[in-house]
Each structure stands twice: as structure tokens, then as C-alpha cells.
C-alpha positions as CSV (number, residue, x, y, z in Angstrom):
1,M,-1.3,11.5,-44.7
2,M,-1.5,11.7,-40.9
3,P,0.3,14.7,-39.3
4,W,3.3,14.1,-37.1
5,N,2.6,15.1,-33.5
6,G,5.7,13.8,-31.8
7,Y,4.3,10.3,-31.2
8,P,4.4,7.2,-33.4
9,I,1.5,7.1,-35.9
10,F,0.5,3.5,-35.0
11,W,-0.5,4.7,-31.5
12,G,-4.0,5.3,-32.8
13,I,-4.3,1.7,-33.9
14,T,-3.1,0.5,-30.5
15,L,-5.6,2.7,-28.6
16,A,-8.4,1.7,-31.0
17,S,-7.7,-2.0,-30.5
18,E,-7.7,-1.5,-26.7
19,A,-11.1,0.2,-26.9
20,L,-12.5,-2.8,-28.8
21,G,-11.1,-5.2,-26.2
22,L,-8.5,-6.6,-28.6
23,P,-5.2,-5.5,-27.1
24,L,-2.2,-5.7,-29.4
25,V,0.2,-5.8,-26.5
26,E,-0.5,-7.8,-23.4
27,R,1.0,-6.3,-20.2
28,L,3.6,-8.3,-18.3
29,D,2.2,-9.3,-14.9
30,D,3.8,-8.1,-11.7
31,A,5.5,-11.4,-10.7
32,S,7.1,-11.8,-14.1
33,A,8.2,-8.2,-14.2
34,Q,9.8,-8.4,-10.8
35,A,11.5,-11.7,-11.7
36,M,12.9,-10.2,-14.9
37,W,14.3,-7.0,-13.2
38,S,15.9,-9.2,-10.5
39,D,17.5,-11.7,-12.9
40,A,18.9,-8.9,-15.1
41,N,20.1,-6.9,-12.1
42,I,18.2,-3.8,-13.1
43,N,17.8,-1.1,-10.5
44,V,14.7,1.1,-10.0
45,T,16.1,4.1,-12.0
46,Q,17.0,1.9,-14.9
47,Q,13.6,0.2,-14.8
48,Q,11.8,3.6,-15.1
49,I,14.0,4.6,-18.1
50,I,13.2,1.2,-19.9
51,K,9.5,1.6,-19.1
52,K,9.4,5.1,-20.6
53,H,11.0,3.9,-23.9
54,L,8.8,0.9,-24.2
55,C,5.7,2.9,-23.5
56,F,6.7,5.4,-26.2
57,H,7.3,2.6,-28.7
58,F,4.2,0.6,-28.0
59,G,1.8,3.4,-27.2
60,K,0.7,2.0,-23.9
61,L,2.1,0.7,-20.6
62,V,3.8,-2.6,-21.1
63,F,4.1,-3.3,-17.4
64,V,1.4,-3.4,-14.6
65,P,1.5,0.0,-12.9
66,E,3.6,0.2,-9.7
67,K,0.5,1.3,-7.8
68,E,-1.3,-1.9,-8.8
69,I,1.7,-4.0,-7.9
70,S,1.7,-2.5,-4.4
71,R,-2.1,-2.4,-3.9
72,D,-1.9,-4.8,-1.0
73,C,1.3,-3.2,0.3
74,E,-0.4,-2.0,3.5
75,S,-1.4,-5.6,4.6
76,Y,1.7,-7.4,3.4
77,F,4.4,-4.7,3.5
78,I,8.0,-6.0,3.9
79,P,10.5,-3.4,4.8
80,T,13.6,-3.3,2.6
81,V,17.0,-2.0,3.8
82,Y,19.2,-0.2,1.3
83,G,22.8,0.7,1.5
84,E,26.2,0.9,-0.1
85,Y,29.5,-0.7,1.0
86,K,32.9,0.5,-0.1
87,H,35.3,-2.4,-0.6
88,Y,39.0,-1.6,-0.7
89,K,40.9,-4.4,-2.3
90,K,43.4,-5.9,0.3
91,G,42.4,-3.0,2.6
92,D,44.4,-0.5,0.4
93,R,42.6,2.8,0.8
94,S,45.0,4.6,-1.5
95,H,43.0,3.2,-4.5
96,K,39.4,3.9,-5.5
97,P,37.1,1.4,-3.7
98,E,34.5,-0.8,-5.4
99,R,31.1,0.7,-4.5
100,C,28.8,-2.2,-3.7
101,S,25.1,-1.2,-3.5
102,Y,22.8,-3.6,-1.7
103,W,19.4,-4.2,-0.4
104,C,18.1,-6.8,2.1
105,R,14.7,-8.0,3.5
106,D,14.1,-9.7,6.9
107,A,13.5,-13.4,6.1
108,S,11.2,-13.8,9.2
109,I,8.9,-11.0,7.9
110,V,9.0,-12.4,4.4
111,V,7.8,-15.8,5.6
112,S,5.1,-14.5,7.9
113,K,3.7,-12.1,5.3
114,E,3.7,-14.6,2.5
115,L,1.9,-17.2,4.6
116,E,-0.6,-14.5,5.7
117,R,-1.2,-13.7,2.0
118,L,-1.7,-17.4,1.2
119,L,-4.3,-17.8,3.9
120,D,-6.1,-14.6,3.1
121,Y,-6.4,-15.5,-0.5
122,S,-8.1,-18.8,0.3
123,V,-11.6,-18.9,-1.1
124,D,-13.5,-20.3,1.8
125,N,-13.1,-21.7,5.3
126,S,-12.7,-25.3,4.2
127,E,-9.9,-24.4,1.8
128,S,-8.3,-22.2,4.5
129,L,-8.4,-25.0,7.0
130,S,-6.8,-27.4,4.5
131,K,-4.0,-24.9,3.9
132,I,-3.5,-24.4,7.6
133,N,-3.2,-28.1,8.1
134,S,-0.8,-28.4,5.2
135,I,1.4,-25.5,6.4
136,A,1.4,-26.8,10.0
137,S,2.5,-30.3,9.0
138,S,4.6,-29.8,5.8
139,C,5.9,-26.3,5.6
140,T,9.6,-26.3,4.7
141,L,12.0,-23.4,4.2
142,I,14.9,-23.8,1.7
143,T,17.5,-21.0,1.4
144,G,20.4,-20.4,-0.9
145,A,22.6,-17.8,-2.5
146,D,24.8,-17.5,-5.6
147,H,26.9,-14.9,-7.5
148,G,26.4,-14.2,-11.1
149,Q,26.1,-11.3,-13.6
150,G,27.9,-9.0,-11.3
151,A,25.7,-9.5,-8.3
152,W,25.3,-11.8,-5.2
153,Q,21.7,-12.8,-4.6
154,S,20.0,-14.7,-1.8
155,W,16.7,-16.5,-2.2
156,L,14.1,-18.3,0.0
157,K,11.8,-21.0,-1.1
158,I,8.6,-21.7,1.0
159,S,7.2,-25.1,0.4
160,T,3.7,-25.6,1.8
161,M,3.3,-29.2,0.8
162,S,5.5,-32.3,1.3
163,G,6.8,-34.2,-1.7
164,A,4.4,-37.1,-0.9
165,E,1.4,-34.8,-0.7
166,V,2.3,-33.1,-4.1
167,R,2.5,-36.6,-5.7
168,K,-0.8,-37.6,-4.3
169,R,-2.5,-34.4,-5.5
170,M,-1.0,-34.9,-9.0
171,A,-2.2,-38.5,-9.1
172,R,-5.7,-37.4,-7.9
173,D,-6.1,-34.2,-9.9
174,E,-4.6,-33.9,-13.5
175,S,-5.1,-30.2,-13.4
176,F,-3.0,-29.7,-10.2
177,D,0.1,-27.6,-10.8
178,P,2.9,-28.5,-8.4
179,K,4.2,-24.9,-8.7
180,T,1.3,-23.9,-6.5
181,A,2.9,-25.9,-3.6
182,F,5.8,-23.4,-3.2
183,V,6.8,-19.8,-3.5
184,T,10.3,-18.5,-4.2
185,L,11.3,-15.0,-3.0
186,Q,14.4,-12.9,-3.1
187,L,15.9,-11.8,0.3
188,A,19.0,-9.9,-0.6
189,H,21.0,-8.4,-3.5
190,T,24.5,-7.1,-3.5
191,T,26.1,-5.6,-6.6
192,C,29.8,-6.8,-6.6
193,K,32.4,-8.2,-8.9
194,K,33.1,-11.1,-6.6
195,D,31.2,-12.3,-3.5
196,H,34.1,-11.6,-1.2
197,H,33.4,-12.3,2.5
198,E,34.3,-8.7,3.5
199,I,31.6,-7.3,1.1
200,L,28.9,-9.6,2.4
201,A,29.9,-9.1,6.0
202,G,29.7,-5.3,5.5
203,S,26.4,-5.4,3.7
204,V,23.8,-8.1,4.2
205,S,25.2,-11.1,6.2
206,K,24.4,-9.8,9.6
207,D,20.8,-9.0,8.9
208,I,20.3,-12.4,7.1
209,S,21.8,-14.3,10.0
210,A,19.7,-12.5,12.5
211,A,16.5,-13.3,10.6
212,Y,17.4,-17.0,10.3
213,E,18.2,-17.2,14.0
214,K,14.7,-15.8,14.7
215,L,13.1,-18.4,12.4
216,L,15.0,-21.2,14.1
217,S,14.3,-20.1,17.7
218,S,10.6,-19.2,17.2
219,S,7.2,-20.7,16.4
220,L,4.9,-18.8,14.0
221,V,1.3,-18.5,15.2
222,F,-1.6,-17.3,12.9
223,I,-4.6,-15.5,14.3
224,K,-8.0,-14.9,12.6
225,A,-9.9,-12.5,14.8
226,P,-13.8,-12.5,14.7
227,N,-15.3,-10.3,12.0
228,K,-11.8,-9.7,10.5
229,D,-10.9,-10.3,6.9
230,K,-7.2,-10.6,7.4
231,V,-5.1,-13.2,9.1
232,R,-2.3,-11.9,11.3
233,S,0.8,-13.7,12.5
234,V,2.9,-13.6,15.6
235,Y,6.3,-15.1,16.4
236,L,6.5,-16.8,19.8
237,S,9.5,-18.2,21.6
238,K,9.6,-22.0,21.3
239,H,9.6,-22.0,25.1
240,A,6.2,-20.3,25.3
241,K,3.5,-22.1,27.2
242,E,0.0,-21.5,28.4
243,I,-0.9,-19.9,25.1
244,T,-4.4,-18.4,25.0
245,I,-6.3,-16.4,22.4
246,D,-9.3,-14.4,23.5
247,S,-11.1,-12.1,21.0
248,G,-8.0,-11.9,18.8
249,S,-5.6,-11.1,21.7
250,L,-2.8,-13.6,22.4
251,T,-1.2,-14.2,25.8
252,Y,1.4,-16.6,26.9
253,T,4.1,-17.3,29.5
254,L,7.7,-18.4,29.3
């Protein structure tokens, strides 16, 4: 009989199978994990507690480590603003307010960083050129928001191909997955019982509107400097003219 050391006995089986390359438990990838946490409205502290319990039960990490999820954080970092809004029903401050925690990301940065990532992950120059042409001619942004499960959430969909192009690719290539033609990302999250306009105005509305205004009034330019591995992007006014790029440096006049 195996002695009890404070951990489940079957951990030895789990570790042995891992060593043989036959994992009993497959880790949930980073995209699926983040989608699950977001859909379930689970905050960071709650995530850590759940991860600890699952790790203890299965004898291994069930989720991809946070360090691995953020391995490309330096190149594609998107700042997130956190805060809390106290909502007093009907403005009555004699009663306890509803504490609405929220976070928000700049949509203009989300768009630029995701498109940079898309171009950087292209395999070769021909594929990169094809993606650039597709983005330049067919890139569409679709935004929306909804309230459910005690939270208001805002999302952004970046479509890099037109519907006609997707249909052509599907007819030409049976293995083509139409899901590769777009990416969906969350922009904001506000915990609240109802999506009252006062709550949104006091939390995320102003930042979201400012980012959308920037997207509407600007053009996004991508630059690949000589001997550089990464693409970088710059927002220019739609009134910019005489645009020149020399050795990775961009100049223009208004």
C-alpha cells in the first residue's frame, strides 16, 4: 500500500504517463482558456483559485502557464485600464451603492497589434504580401456589445477577407477554414446587474468612444524596416500627404 504524502496517489501515474509522452490530461490552450474565463465572468483571483484546485486534482497544470501565454507580450502588449464605479440607484447616496468593477482596452491599439501579429506570423514574403493586399482591400471592423450573466461586454471582430474572397478560397481549397479570415477580441468588461447608461458612462464608454473616433479619423500604416523581424504600425491622419519612408523612418505633412 502506497503511503499518503498529502497528494493524490494517482499523481505518480500522471507523471509517469507524461514522461512516456502519453499525457492523460491535455492542457487547455491559451485562446480557449481566455475565452472560457471571459464567458464565465471569472476574475483573475478566481482563476488562480480554480487553477490550484484543478492542478491538485489532476497532478499537473491543466492550463498553459501565464508566462507562456504572455511570451510575446513585449511585442504585442495591449494596455488594460482597470477601475471600479459606484452606482447609486436613482442617485440616492443614503443606500449602499452597486460596486461595478470594469476593465477596458483601446480598440485602436487592439487592431494595430493584432494585425502586426498576423503579418509577423506569416511564413514567407509571398504569404505576407498576400495578407497585406487582403488587409488593404478587405479589412473590416465589426463591433458590438451585450449584457448577460451579470456583466456588460464589448467585442471587436477584425475580418481580413471579404465574403467573396472567403467563398472563393473555400471553393478552391477544401482544407481552407473560414475562421482564419477573422479574429474576435474583447475590448471591455463591466460587472453590473443592468447595463445602465450611468454605469457605462462612468466606466468604459468614454475610452471606447475615443478609440473608435481614432479608428474613423486615421489611416493605419505598416512598416517593415530592413533587417527587422517585426512589423510596426503607425496611425496617420487621413489628411496626411507626402508620406515617405526611409530606412524605417516615416515622415509626412498635413
